[in-house]
C-alpha positions in Angstrom: -27.6 30.5 5.0 -25.9 27.1 4.7 -29.1 25.7 3.2 -28.9 28.2 0.4 -25.2 27.4 -0.1 -26.0 23.8 -0.5 -28.9 24.5 -2.9 -26.8 26.8 -5.1 -23.5 25.1 -5.1 -21.7 26.8 -2.3 -18.0 26.1 -1.7 -16.8 22.7 -2.9 -15.6 20.5 -0.2 -11.9 19.7 -0.3 -11.2 16.2 -1.3 -9.0 14.2 1.0 -5.6 13.6 -0.4 -4.3 10.2 0.5 -0.6 9.6 1.2 1.0 8.0 -1.9 2.6 4.6 -1.9 6.2 4.8 -3.0 7.2 2.0 -5.3 10.4 1.9 -7.3 10.8 5.7 -7.1 7.2 6.2 -8.3 4.5 7.7 -6.2 1.1 5.9 -6.5 -2.0 7.8 -5.5 -5.0 5.4 -5.5 -8.0 7.2 -6.9 -10.9 4.7 -7.5 -14.0 6.4 -8.8 -17.5 5.8 -7.6 -19.7 4.1 -10.2 -23.3 3.1 -10.1 -22.5 -0.5 -9.0 -19.2 0.0 -7.1 -15.8 1.6 -7.5 -13.8 1.7 -10.7 -10.0 1.0 -10.4 -7.9 4.1 -10.9 -4.7 5.7 -9.7 -2.4 8.6 -10.4 1.3 7.6 -10.9 3.9 10.3 -10.5 7.7 10.4 -10.8 10.3 13.2 -11.2 12.2 12.6 -14.4 15.0 15.0 -15.4 13.7 17.6 -13.0 10.2 17.5 -14.3 7.2 15.9 -12.5 5.6 13.4 -14.9 2.1 12.2 -14.2 0.1 9.2 -15.6 -3.6 8.8 -14.9 -4.4 5.1 -14.9 -8.1 4.0 -15.2 -9.2 0.4 -15.6 -12.6 -1.1 -16.5 -12.6 -3.4 -13.3 -15.0 -2.4 -10.6 -15.2 -3.6 -7.0 -18.1 -3.4 -4.5 -16.1 -1.7 -1.7 -13.9 1.3 -1.7 -11.2 -0.5 0.3 -10.9 -3.4 -2.1 -10.9 -0.9 -5.0 -8.0 1.0 -3.4 -6.0 -2.2 -2.9 -6.7 -3.3 -6.5 -5.7 0.1 -7.8 -2.4 -0.1 -6.0 -1.8 -3.6 -7.3 -2.6 -2.7 -10.9 -0.4 0.4 -10.7 2.5 -1.6 -9.4 2.0 -4.1 -12.2 2.0 -1.3 -14.8 5.2 0.1 -13.3 6.9 -3.3 -13.4 5.8 -3.8 -17.1 6.5 -0.4 -18.5 8.6 1.7 -16.1 9.0 5.3 -17.3 7.5 4.5 -20.6 4.1 5.1 -19.1 4.8 8.8 -19.4 5.2 8.8 -23.2 
């Protein structure tokens, strides 16, 4: 039965949810995406503003060969974005 499930879609596997890095009251979730030649930098940045959860999806053109390096680069770029724009990223 599991073979048929795999062939016809079955249940999608739950993605692992990494713990966010907290930086200046922002939560950064590194989310690099798998590309043909590596991993593209990406992160979800969240912050509660005025009682509402604000979310910014950051995607960059940079790619790295390994997932670990892409995660570290994603965190670094997200911190840089927060330093430069602060809450303006949610506009």
